[in-house]
Structure formats: C-alpha cells, structure tokens
C-alpha angles and dihedrals in degrees: 000000000000125000127179115190116185093326119187123180130191129167130227120223088268089062097249128112117257118198110228096004115127115245144122110296118230093187123038127198095327115181129173142123126229112202120220112271096019130137117217137174118220108211138179142108124285109291094024093120101259096132092045090052090050090049089058090049095052091044099245088132137013123232119268089219139356129044127293120189122186123174088351094303121121099228099195091061101029118119114252091242090061094060102072092060090051092047091056088064092054125079118200131194104199122209090230093043096230093214117169104250097210093055128079121242088260094052093045090055092043094053098090091049092050091049088052090052098244118168113266093236091057090045092054092050096044096044093045090052093047093049089050090051093054092044098250104109091119092051097051094118096039120109121232096255089062094052128085120246091259092049091049089051091053090050089051091050092048090051091050095052102033093092094049093237123208089229124032120193121187125187110202092326095174097050095108098031131096120234095268092050091045091053091048090051091051089052088055093049092047092049092050089049090050088054091054108272116137107230130199118181121188113203147154090205103108092175089058090051091049091052093048107038115201138141112291137207108211121199130191124177090344096308127111107237092193144275120288 
C-alpha cells in the first residue's frame, strides 16, 4: 500500500518540498514498505522527522528525491489532479487538530462525508453515532473554541475516521487525552485495523506502545533506524 524507496525530503523557505532544490534534508534515504491492512507505530524523539514522514504519506508534500508509491500511484510523477482522489482515501489526525472554527463539532466531523457526496440522512446517522462513540454527543453543536483540548482532539479523531479511510495516519493522537480516553482511542484504531484500514500512529508515549505491541518504524535525525 505504501512504499518508500530512498526518500529524501528538504524544505524550501516557503515550507514546501522542492525536488532538486538544495537545502537541509529532514529525511535521508528512507526506505520501507507498509503492507495493506497493517498497524505500525512511528517512533522517535522530537525532531526525528516523524511529522515530515507523515506529511509525505498524506500527500502534503512530495519527496525531494527517491520514489514514493501510495495505492499503486507513483507520487513524485503523478499529475496534480490525481492527488485529491488519493487524499480522500487517507484519514489524518493532526497534532494541532486543524478543526474549522466556524463549524460545529458535528459539521467538522461531517465534512469528509459531505466532500464525498454522501446523502445527508446517512451523514446525520453516521456522525451522530461517531460523536456518541467518542463521548461528545452532547457537544455536537458546539464550536471548537468552546471545547477543551481533549474534546477538540476527539473531534479531530472522529473526523479522521468517519469516512473509513484505507489509510489512517495519526500524529500524537493521545497527547491531550487521559488514560481512559487513550485506551478507548486505541480500541477504535485497532477495530478499524481489524476491518482492513492500514494504521500508522506517531507517538512519544512508550507506555502506550508497550501496552499495544505492534511493528514500529523508528526514526532518528531523519534516518530510519529500522523496523522492530
């Protein structure tokens, strides 16, 4: 499903990757394959390159060098018009949530379904059920600014998984959650994985990793140290 072959990534001053442009690399010669339906941790200290690797996987940037294949498409040579369809198959839990402030919790979670053209009746049922599952049924009409950090994180998680993506990427998804909420979140990720979604979770939480053993990609200073 995902293949990195000798990937290097550097950013221009604008913060985007630029193939062939000199610059300090944040990822160096990264190669690995994620099989369809797998669950992987993405580990490493702050600044190791975890977020940059995730940005490549959710198609926010293209590699500066090397070959990246996602869903059978060679990303470095793909036409720009091909990328939106691929992105719709990828769910992302961002570290900074990226909720739309003018939309309610319900409408933030519903957004991927509306973009995909789902019937409004189905959207109401699916979003209501998801908000109940993450414990936010009573906050459905509340806007992000009125929610706590943990509640905003749960809205972001619900939005990422509502469309049952083929690939789910989560960047420190338990950072604002207590232990009970974190365990509930892991149950959700594991259930999605059981149903066929490929899941990659970046975390600093080694105790969480210990409680939920799975193969891990470990980065340090932009280099892949190996899979464990």
